[in-house]
N, C-alpha and C positions, 0 to 999 in steps of 0.2 A: 388439383382434384381434392375434395374434401373427403377424408376417411370416415367411415361410420363409427361413431363412438360406442363403446360398450364398457360396462363396469370393469374396473381393474381388479383382478383377483389376486391370488398369492403371487408375490414376486419370485421369480425363479433365479438361478445363477445366470441363465442367458439374459434375462432382463437387465440384471445388474451389468453384465458385459456390455450390452447395448447402450446403457446409460453412461457407462464410462467412455465408450467410443463418442457418444454425443457430447459429452463434456470436453473431450479432447479436441473435437472439431471446432466447438464454439470457442475455446480458448486460443486455438491456433488461428482462427479466422477464416477457415474454409477446409474443404476436402483435401485439396493438394497440399496445403500447409500441414496437414495433420498426418500425411503418410509417414514422414520420418519419425514423428513422435510415436505413432502407433505401430510402425514397422509392418504395415499391411498396405496393399494397393488401393488406389483410389475407388476402382470399382467394387472392391469389397466393402470399404467404408460406405460407399453410397448405398449398398445393398443393406447394410447393418442400419443405416438411418431410415431406409424405407420400412425395414422390419419393425423398428421401434414405433414409427408413425402409424403403422397398421396395428401394433399391439395397444398403442394408446388411443388411437381412433381420432388423431388430429394431425394437421400439417405443422411441423416444428420449424422449418426453414424454407426459404426461397433460395434456390441455387440454379445457376445458369450463367448467361453472358454478363448479367448485371452483377454478378458476384454472390457471395454467401451472406444472407441476412435472416436473423431469427424473426419468426412471426410473434405476435403477442403471446399466443399460447406457447410458443417454443421458448420465450423468455421466461415465462412462469414455470415451465418445466425444468429449465436450466437452474432456476433458483432452488426448485424442490429437490433437484438432483444433488446439488451442493449440500444441501441439508441432510439428505439421506446418506450420501457417502461419508460426510462428517461424522454422522451418528454411528456408522459401521466402523470407522476408524476409532471413534471413542469407545466402543464396545471392544475392539481388538486391544486397546490400550488397557481396559479395565481387566481383561483376561490376562494380559502380560503382567499386570500389578499382582494379580492372585498368584500367578506362577512365579512372581519374583524374579522376572526376566526383563532386562532392558532392551527390548526389541520393539519394532513397530516404526511409525512415521511421526515425525515432529514438523508440524506446518507453522511457519513464522513469518509475520508481515512487517516490514520495516518501512518508516518514513523515508523519503528520498534524500540523497546527498548527505548521508551521515558518515560514510566511509572516511571522507577526508578530515573530519574533525579529530584532532589529536587526543581529545578527551573520551572519545568513543573507543571502546575495547571489545566490541561485539566480536571481532575476528578472534581476539585471544580467548573469549568465552567459548567460541566454537571449537577452538583447538583444544581447550581443557575438556569440553564436553565430548569430543570424539575419542579422546583418550579414556573417558569414563564409560561412554556407551557406544563403542564402535559398531554395534548392530543396528542402531538406530538410524533410519533414513531421514535426512534433513531436507526440508523443502522451503525455500526462501522465496518471498514475494516483495515487491516494493509497490506501495499503494498509498493514496491520500488517506488523511487521518480518518475521514468519515468511513471509508471503505474498511480500514483496519479495525476500527471500533466495532461496526456492524458484524464484520467477519468473526471477531473474536466472541462477541455476544451470542452469535449463532452457532459457533462451534466449528466453522470452516478453518479458522486459524486458531492454534491452541495458544499462541502469544503474539502480542504486537509490541512494537516499539514506536512511540509517538511523542510529539511535543505535548507538554501539559497544557491544557486549556479549560477543561471542565471535567468533573468526576460524575461516575455512574455508581449507584449502590450496588450494581450487580458485577462489578470488576474490582480485582485486586490491583494495586499499584506498587511498583518498585522504583525509586528514584535511581537513575543511572549517571547521566552526565549533563553538563549545560553547553549551550551554543550561543555565542555572541552574534547578535543581529544589528546590522547598520542599514541605514537608507542610502542607496547609491544612485549615482547619475552617470551617464555616458560623457565621453571627452568632448563632445561638441554641444553639451547642454549648457544653458546660460549659467548654471550654478558651479560648473566645473572648476572655473578659475577664480572663484571667489573664496576668500578666507573664511574658515568657520566662524571666526570671531565677529565678522560683520554681517553674517547671514541671520535674517530675522525669521522667526518661526512663521510669521504671516507670509513671508516671501515664499518659504518652502511650500506652504499650503496652497499657493497660486498655481503651481505646476500640476500637470496630469500625473496621476499616480497609478501604478499597476499593482494589484493586489491578488491574493489567492481567493478563489471562488467558493470556499467552503469554510465551515466553523474551525478556527484555528487561532493561535496567538497572533498571526499576522493580521487576521481579520479584526480581532479584538483591538489591537494597538491602532489600526487604522480608523476604527469607529471611534476610539477614545479621543484620537487627535482631531477628529472631523476631517480626515483626508477624503477627498472625493475620488473614489475609485473610477478611472477612465478606461481601464483595460483590465480584463481578468484573465488570470492564469491558474493552471491547475497543477503545476509543479515548479520546482526552483529553476529548472532550465528554461522554461518559458518566460520567466521573470528576467533571466539574463538576456534573452533575445530582445525583450522589450526595453530594457535599460540601454542596451548597446545601440538601439535605434535612435537614441538621444532625445526620444519623445516623451519618455516617462521616467519617473523616479520609482524605485522598487526596493523593498527589503530583501536582503540575502544574508546567509551566514558569512561570517568574516573568513573562514577557512575556504569556503567554496568560491568566494569572489576574488580571493587572492591572486590568481593567475591573470586575470583581466586588469587588476589594479597594478600589478608588477609591470605589465606591458603598457600601462598608461592608458588603458581604453575606458577605465571607469574609476570613480573615486567614491569614498565613503563621505556622507555629510556628518561630520562627528559632532553635531550638536547633541547635548545631553537629552533633549527632548525626543530626538529621533533615532533612539538606539534602545535596545532591550536585551535581556538575558532570557533565553529560551530553555527551560528545563525538559530533558527527555525522560520518559517513564517506560517501563515495561508493564504491559497489561495482560491479564489473564482473567477467565471467569471465576467467580467464587463458587458457583454451583453448575454442574456437578463438580466435586472436589477434584483438583488437578491430579493427573496421573503421575506416577513415578518418573516417567521419562520426561515429563513437563517440569516437575519439581527439580529434577536434576539439572536441567538447563537453567532454570531460575537461580539456583544456587551458584552455577559457573558465572552467570551474569553479575550476581552480587559480589562474588569474590573478586572479579576482575575490575569492578568499579568502586570498590569500597575506599580506596585511597583517594578518589576524586570527589 
């Protein structure tokens, strides 16, 4: 049933609470999954969503036996909600800056599978930061590069850690660490038992290749080498599955592929042409100027990675 639309007047505290409930339900994937996060019952969550739909004059989601799914209007309201709540958090951080207090929330987005890299010291930076600002609430996300960049630019994330691939004039960049990337094949792949010294580049290019489906160093290298992407993945774990199928070649970080290499389930094709070094950067918005709680975390990241 379509709700009658009416102009949205002044937002109240109740409206903000309903929008926060809506955000939690979307990110949990449904009403039942959101119960634990919100610590309220499903019937109450359902009533809050209905109240929000009446308030906005539109249907936000389909819910029933078929599961929970946003309508087109609901997806637009979700994006607007993220922007609104991000602006409120920025305002809170600005006030804290004025009051000279390190309190509030710091939202950080990381590219996947960085924790196993021995050159990555994000964990040490977090420990240093918690000692510096124990009252700041940390919120960590793991997202693809494009989502991280967009989220930082829109203010949903205050800081992101991504592989270097292109620069934006609206972002600050801080070099952190490097990651060695090799092209891998599974144990039953035709290249597995061949010596690297006899593998020709033209032979490698004959085989199906699995690459990431968004702009990244992975995509740039694949295009530069004219590798024909036959399967598309959206994180490193998906590439592992494709490589282990023995049907595809795929780039993986050396540290991440190590367990499968040690078990003899895959190997790196160590030809110079098919490897690259990926630099990781911390990114943050140039404008508005970073809050004190963000600057504090950036300083901790720089201190823990300066020797690398």
